C-alpha positions as CSV (number, residue, x, y, z in Angstrom):
1,X,-37.7,-39.2,10.6
2,X,-41.3,-38.2,11.5
3,X,-41.6,-34.9,9.6
4,X,-43.9,-32.3,10.9
5,X,-45.0,-29.9,8.2
6,X,-47.2,-26.7,8.8
7,X,-48.5,-24.1,6.6
8,X,-50.6,-21.1,6.9
9,X,-52.2,-19.1,4.1
10,X,-52.0,-15.3,4.6
11,X,-54.2,-14.3,1.5
12,X,-53.8,-13.9,-2.2
13,X,-52.0,-11.6,-4.7
14,X,-54.0,-11.8,-8.1
15,X,-54.8,-15.4,-8.8
16,X,-51.7,-16.3,-6.5
17,X,-51.7,-17.4,-2.7
18,X,-49.2,-16.1,-0.1
19,X,-48.5,-18.0,2.9
20,X,-45.7,-19.5,5.3
21,X,-44.7,-23.1,5.0
22,X,-42.3,-25.0,7.6
23,X,-41.0,-28.6,7.9
24,X,-39.2,-30.0,10.9
25,X,-37.0,-33.1,11.1
26,X,-37.5,-35.3,8.2
27,X,-38.4,-35.3,4.4
28,X,-41.2,-35.0,2.3
29,X,-41.6,-35.7,-1.6
30,X,-44.4,-34.4,-4.1
31,X,-45.0,-32.5,-7.2
32,X,-44.7,-28.7,-7.0
33,X,-46.9,-25.9,-8.2
34,X,-45.3,-22.6,-9.6
35,X,-43.8,-21.0,-6.4
36,X,-41.6,-18.1,-5.4
37,X,-40.2,-18.2,-1.9
38,X,-37.8,-16.8,0.4
39,X,-36.3,-18.9,3.3
40,X,-36.8,-17.2,6.6
41,X,-35.0,-19.8,8.7
42,X,-33.4,-23.1,8.9
43,X,-32.0,-25.0,5.9
44,X,-32.9,-27.9,3.6
45,X,-31.7,-30.1,0.6
46,X,-34.2,-30.0,-2.2
47,X,-34.0,-32.6,-4.8
48,X,-35.4,-32.5,-8.2
49,X,-36.2,-36.2,-8.7
50,X,-36.7,-35.8,-12.7
51,X,-33.4,-33.9,-13.0
52,X,-31.0,-35.7,-10.9
53,X,-29.7,-32.7,-8.9
54,X,-30.2,-31.1,-5.6
55,X,-30.0,-27.5,-4.2
56,X,-29.2,-26.5,-0.7
57,X,-31.3,-23.8,0.6
58,X,-31.0,-21.6,4.0
59,X,-32.0,-18.2,5.5
60,X,-32.1,-15.6,3.0
61,X,-32.0,-17.6,-0.1
62,X,-34.7,-17.1,-2.9
63,X,-35.7,-19.7,-5.3
64,X,-38.3,-20.3,-7.9
65,X,-40.1,-23.8,-8.4
66,X,-41.8,-24.8,-11.7
67,X,-45.2,-26.5,-11.5
68,X,-45.0,-30.3,-12.0
69,X,-41.3,-30.7,-10.7
70,X,-41.2,-33.7,-8.5
71,X,-38.9,-32.8,-5.5
72,X,-38.0,-34.3,-2.1
73,X,-37.2,-31.9,0.6
74,X,-34.8,-33.1,3.4
75,X,-34.7,-31.0,6.7
76,X,-32.0,-32.1,9.3
77,X,-33.5,-29.5,11.8
78,X,-36.2,-27.2,10.5
79,X,-36.9,-24.8,7.7
80,X,-39.6,-21.9,7.3
81,X,-40.2,-20.0,4.1
82,X,-42.8,-17.4,2.8
83,X,-44.1,-18.3,-0.6
84,X,-46.2,-16.9,-3.3
85,X,-47.6,-19.7,-5.7
86,X,-50.1,-19.9,-8.3
């Protein structure tokens, strides 16, 4: 697909950044930063490429990502999350 990613920073807490991130229709891969997030709507499969495992996340789920983790996010429809990273 042709993923459409959007992000909006909302400010900071200490040394961290707070924002809203969304992805629609496709997948993206990259290296993560330290992040804590709550899924607001939609769902995705998050593959941890170095670990050979994946996690399904959806509305209401809470997750922590570790800096340097290589991931691939696959989204059938959409996902929107609020995050704190640092």
